[in-house]
N, C-alpha and C positions, 0 to 999 in steps of 0.2 A: 599370768602367773600370780598367784596370791600366796603370800607367806606372812606369818605373824611373828612379831618379836615383842618381848616384854621389856619395858623401860625400868632401869634400876632407880634407886632413890637419888642417885647423882645425875639422872637424866641420860644415862648411857644405854645404848642398845647394841646387840650383836646383829650384824647383817646376816641373814640366813645364807648358808653355803651355796644354795642354788642361785641366789641373787648375785652373790660375789662372783660365781663362775660365769654367769651370763654377762655380767658387766666387766669381766676381766680384772677384778679387784684383788689385790694382794696386800701383804703387810706393808705398812707405810704409805699406801696410796691415799690420796685426798679425795674427798667427795664434797659436793655442795648440796644444800637443801634449799629449795625454793617453794613458795606457795603459789599455785596456779589455780585460780578460781576455787579457793578453799581446800585444795588437795596438795599435800606435801609431795614433792618430787625430788628424788635423789639422783644426782648425776656425777659420774666420775670426772675429776679434773685432770688436765694434763700434768705431767710431772714438772716440778719447778726446775729451772736450769741450775746446774751445778756451778756455783760461782768460782770454783777452783778448777773446773774442767779444762779451761784454756791453758792452765799451767802444768797439767799432768805430763810428766816425763821431761819437763824442761831442764831440770837440773842434770839429768843424764847426758845432755848434749854439751854441757859446759866443761871445759878442760881442767880448771883448777879453781882454788879459792878466790883468786883475783877476778876470774871471769864471773863467778857467782856474785861477788860484791858489785861488780860493774852492772850486772843484770838487775840486781836489787835496786841499785841507785837509779837505773833507767826506769824501773817500775814506779819508783817514788818521785821521779822527776827531780832527783837530788844531784846537785852539781859538786858536792864536796864531801 
């Protein structure tokens, strides 16, 4: 597959839709560019882990404000 894109004055390009579809790329996805024997290669990168994902829904399991405060202290390793 050969597709052409034009670079803007800021060095930006739009990845052609056919290439995005074949690579499964969507909004917010990250890619890397490498040079291999003088040829630029574009590869999709895996998503970065969500640093807050481990805490999703945690507050819903806590009974009251005191439980939330205790949970936060535990996260911070705070004794007082």
